[in-house]
C-alpha positions as CSV (number, residue, x, y, z in Angstrom):
1,M,-11.4,-10.3,-9.5
2,Q,-13.6,-12.6,-10.6
3,Y,-16.8,-14.2,-9.5
4,D,-19.4,-16.6,-10.9
5,R,-23.0,-17.1,-10.8
6,T,-23.5,-18.2,-7.3
7,D,-21.4,-14.9,-5.9
8,A,-23.7,-12.7,-7.8
9,R,-26.5,-14.1,-6.1
10,I,-24.9,-14.2,-2.9
11,L,-23.9,-10.4,-3.6
12,E,-27.5,-9.4,-4.3
13,I,-28.6,-11.2,-1.0
14,V,-25.8,-9.5,1.2
15,Q,-26.4,-6.5,-0.2
16,K,-30.2,-6.4,0.8
17,N,-29.6,-8.1,4.3
18,N,-26.0,-8.6,5.5
19,R,-27.2,-10.1,8.8
20,L,-28.5,-13.2,7.2
21,T,-26.6,-16.2,8.7
22,S,-24.5,-18.4,6.3
23,E,-26.6,-21.1,6.8
24,V,-29.7,-18.9,5.3
25,I,-27.8,-17.7,2.4
26,G,-26.6,-21.1,1.7
27,E,-29.9,-22.3,1.4
28,M,-31.1,-19.5,-0.9
29,V,-28.1,-20.4,-3.1
30,G,-28.0,-24.0,-2.9
31,L,-24.6,-24.3,-0.8
32,S,-23.7,-25.5,2.6
33,A,-23.1,-22.9,5.4
34,T,-19.6,-23.7,5.1
35,A,-19.3,-23.3,1.4
36,C,-21.0,-20.1,1.7
37,Q,-18.9,-18.9,4.5
38,R,-15.8,-19.6,1.9
39,R,-17.1,-17.7,-0.8
40,L,-18.0,-14.5,1.5
41,K,-14.3,-14.7,2.9
42,R,-12.9,-14.8,-0.2
43,L,-15.4,-11.9,-1.6
44,R,-14.2,-9.8,1.0
45,S,-10.5,-10.6,0.9
46,E,-10.6,-9.8,-2.9
47,G,-12.3,-6.7,-2.3
48,I,-15.5,-7.3,-3.8
49,I,-17.3,-6.6,-0.9
50,E,-15.8,-3.7,0.8
51,A,-17.7,-3.2,4.0
52,D,-20.4,-4.8,5.9
53,V,-22.5,-1.6,7.3
54,S,-25.7,-0.6,8.6
55,I,-27.3,2.3,7.4
56,V,-28.2,4.4,10.3
57,S,-31.0,7.4,10.3
58,P,-29.4,10.7,10.6
59,K,-32.6,12.3,12.2
60,A,-32.4,9.5,14.6
61,V,-29.1,10.2,16.1
62,G,-29.7,13.9,16.2
63,R,-28.2,14.7,12.8
64,S,-31.2,16.1,11.0
65,I,-29.7,18.6,8.6
66,Q,-28.4,16.9,5.4
67,M,-26.5,18.5,2.6
68,L,-24.9,17.9,-0.8
69,V,-22.0,20.3,-1.3
70,L,-20.4,21.0,-4.7
71,V,-16.5,21.9,-4.0
72,S,-14.3,23.7,-6.3
73,L,-10.7,23.8,-5.8
74,E,-8.5,26.9,-6.9
75,R,-6.1,24.7,-8.7
76,E,-6.2,21.1,-9.7
77,R,-2.7,20.0,-8.6
78,A,-2.3,16.3,-7.4
79,D,-0.8,17.6,-4.0
80,I,-4.0,20.0,-3.5
81,I,-6.4,17.2,-4.6
82,D,-4.5,14.5,-2.3
83,R,-4.7,17.0,0.7
84,F,-8.3,17.7,0.2
85,K,-9.2,14.0,-0.2
86,K,-7.4,13.4,3.1
87,A,-9.4,16.1,4.8
88,I,-12.7,14.5,3.6
89,K,-11.6,11.0,5.2
90,S,-10.6,12.7,8.3
91,S,-13.9,14.8,8.7
92,A,-16.7,13.0,10.8
93,G,-19.1,15.1,9.5
94,V,-18.4,14.2,5.8
95,V,-20.4,11.0,5.3
96,N,-19.3,10.5,1.5
97,G,-17.3,12.3,-0.7
98,F,-16.5,12.0,-4.2
99,Y,-14.1,13.2,-6.7
100,V,-16.0,14.1,-9.7
101,T,-15.8,15.7,-13.2
102,G,-17.7,18.5,-14.4
103,D,-18.7,21.9,-12.5
104,A,-17.3,21.1,-9.4
105,D,-14.3,18.7,-8.4
106,F,-16.0,17.3,-5.5
107,V,-19.3,16.3,-4.3
108,L,-19.9,15.7,-0.5
109,Y,-22.7,14.3,1.7
110,I,-22.4,16.0,4.9
111,T,-24.6,15.8,7.8
112,A,-25.1,18.4,10.7
113,R,-27.0,18.9,14.0
114,S,-28.2,22.3,13.2
115,M,-27.9,25.1,10.4
116,E,-25.5,26.8,13.0
117,D,-23.6,23.5,13.1
118,Y,-23.2,23.3,9.6
119,E,-22.1,27.1,9.5
120,Q,-19.4,26.4,12.1
121,F,-18.1,23.3,10.1
122,T,-17.9,25.3,6.7
123,R,-15.6,28.1,8.7
124,R,-13.4,25.2,9.5
125,F,-13.5,22.9,6.6
126,F,-13.7,25.7,3.6
127,Y,-13.0,29.0,4.6
128,E,-10.0,28.0,6.4
129,N,-8.5,26.1,3.5
130,P,-6.8,28.2,0.9
131,N,-7.3,25.8,-1.6
132,I,-11.0,25.8,-1.8
133,K,-12.2,28.4,-4.7
134,G,-15.8,28.0,-3.6
135,F,-18.8,25.5,-2.4
136,K,-22.3,25.4,-3.4
137,T,-24.4,23.8,-0.7
138,M,-27.9,22.0,-1.4
139,V,-30.0,21.3,1.7
140,I,-31.6,17.8,1.6
141,V,-35.5,18.2,1.7
142,D,-36.4,14.1,1.7
143,R,-34.0,10.9,1.4
144,V,-36.2,9.5,-1.3
145,K,-33.8,6.3,-1.6
146,V,-31.0,5.4,0.7
147,G,-28.4,2.5,-0.2
148,F,-25.1,1.4,-1.1
149,A,-26.5,-1.5,-3.3
150,I,-25.0,-2.1,-6.8
151,P,-26.7,-3.9,-9.4
152,I,-25.0,-7.1,-10.1
153,E,-24.7,-8.8,-13.4
154,A,-23.9,-12.5,-13.4
155,P,-21.0,-13.6,-15.5
156,P,-22.3,-15.8,-18.5
157,E,-22.2,-19.6,-18.0
158,D,-19.2,-21.2,-19.9
């Protein structure tokens, strides 16, 4: 996957606002709308742009309780890890899941309607899984910065 300086600028722009039209983005980077559309299509097909999403306020949709949960597995076997990854992907309450190094095996970002709702989630998701050694919940008091923007470095000019 390669990209040039123009692609890097397009990536910076769409990470801030992916609702801009190809015409507007093209003007910002010095391309026609058609050329900009071609580049966006290629960036998506090559997996450089993974998704076009909107960041929704959990509180606005009734999920005001947010947690980071550190999860430790009983054993680190490939089949157990793969099953837990699958469970993470299929659970609507888990917004983000990361397989990590360190004291925990996974870090999850979870939202819930209430603490009672979260307790029910823990019973289903953690306690009923014999491969979970333990989990530690940290309730989020304030979302200080939210987003998915990655710093983009333009490749050197040839």
